[in-house]
C-alpha positions, 0 to 999 in steps of 0.5 A, a space after each residue: 500500500 505504501 508503494 502504491 501511495 508513493 507511486 500515486 504521489 510521485 505521479 501527482 507531483 510529476 503532473 503538477 511540475 509539468 503544469 508548472 513548468 511546461 511553456 505556454 504555447 502561443 500561436 501568433 499571427 502578424 501583419 502581412 509581410 507586404 505591408 512593409 518595414 514596420 512588419 518586417 523590421 519591428 514586429 517579426 523580430 519582436 515576436 521571435 525574441 519575445 521569449 528570450 527577452 522576457 524570460 517568460 515560460 512561453 513558446 511563440 509560433 509566429 507566422 505572418 497573415 500571408 503565410 497562413 492564407 487567412 483573410 484579415 476580416 476573420 481575425 476576432 472570430 478565429 481567436 474566439 474559436 481558439 485558432 490563434 492565441 495572439 494577433 496583430 489585429 487589423 482594426 478597420 478590417 474587423 469593425 464588422 465584428 466589434 463596432 467600437 474599433 471604428 472609434 479608433 480610426 474615423 474615416 477622413 479624420 486628419 490628425 497628426 501622430 501625437 493627437 492620434 496616439 493620445 486618442 488611441 490611448 484614451 479610447 483603448 479602455 472602451 475597446 478593451 472592455 468590449 473585446 474581453 466581454 464579446 471575444 474573450 481577448 485582451 487588448 495589449 496596445 495600439 499602434 499605427 501604420 500612419 495616414 492612409 493616403 491616396 495614390 492615383 494613376 489618373 491626374 488629380 488636382 482636387 477632390 472633384 477629379 476623383 469622380 468616376 474613378 475606381 478606388 481601392 479602399 479597406 472597409 465599408 466605412 471608407 466606402 460610405 465616405 468616398 461615395 459622395 465624392 462620386 468615387 467607385 469604391 472597391 474593398 480589395 485585400 491589401 495583398 491583391 491591390 498591386 495586381 489591380 493597379 498593374 492591370 488597371 482594374 483600379 485607378 487609385 488606392 489608399 494605404 500608408 505611404 510606407 506600405 505603398 512603397 514596400 508593396 510596389 504600388 508607387 511604381 504604378 501611380 503618378 499622383 500622391 494625394 496626402 489626405 488622411 482617408 484613415 489613420 491606419 491604427 492596428 493593435 495586439 490582442 491575446 486570448 484571455 485563456 492564455 493571458 490567465 495562465 500567467 501570474 500577475 508578475 508574468 502578466 506585468 512583464 509581458 505588458 511591459 514588453 509590449 508597451 516598449 515595443 508599441 512605443 517603438 512602433 509609433 516612433 518608427 511609423 512617424 519617422 518612416 512617414 517623414 522619410 517617405 514624404 521626401 522619397 515619393 517626390 524624389 528629393 535628394 534627402 531621400 535615403 530609400 528608393 526615389 519616385 517622381 510622383 506629383 504631390 497634390 496640394 488640395 485647395 482649402 475648400 476640399 478640406 472643408 468638404 472633408 470635415 463636412 463628410 467626417 461629421 455627416 457621414 463617418 461619425 453619423 453612420 458610426 454613431 447610429 450603428 454603435 449606439 444600437 449595440 452600446 447605447 452609451 457609445 456616442 456619448 463615451 466617444 464624444 467625451 473621451 476622444 472628440 477633444 483630441 480629434 480636431 472637431 469644431 
């Protein structure tokens, strides 16, 4: 009997020790490689060294979105189903699943990096609360690719020149924003846009300047329109089932690692945007590939029109949808984010 009890105790201790010291496996999905340097030079190295840099009991299985061949519009449902454990979440592509994501990237809202960063930090707790309740995922933080601007193969001098042109956009809110301009909008995945530009299926496309350069879009357009159709905000979310396996100290360590990484992402994105501003028009100060695009200086009345569309289309439509799901949505956003959004 003593031998049997000893064997049971040994087995129990072995199982307990295995549970205590077995690494937590994290299936991580990053941004598509074609989105550019922020994905390849910052995000991928961060995840590949996360275990060694933090000393946490984790095993990171990192793959980019294009490697696994999954559409970015299904990231949140697939996390709920346990397909992924930690995701570099593409916000505008997942708005149909969690409506408050739109509050972090209002279509047409032209604000600088500093104010965008402040807006994201201020509104993040609202988004995090809803993500935890609906999808059982925790928001670890937010970052941006930079302004989602416009690149065209047809001559553009003012917004009215967009009438009748086929324009690649990222999401339904962008479709609604562009339609009053007479645009023919088309939601096309990022990785399929280069082919559409090459074959003249579209006349213009929106993305960040750094991503447009890295993906090769700038070789097939002649006009650069520097208006923020979107803000390019993205985030990191982790399944609560994995987060809860970490003790408080380990959670703090992981969050601190992400905080440091996210600050680098914001700074890198802004620096890259400023660098590419020189490169897109072929200035000698460019240290990357030079282009010779026409930088369009829109007239003042076009910016007045954009502000009007933000208030009457982007915000109005979003508030209506969001209030149906969260009755306090509009009031919360106006209280928290509006002071940072350059809204009169």
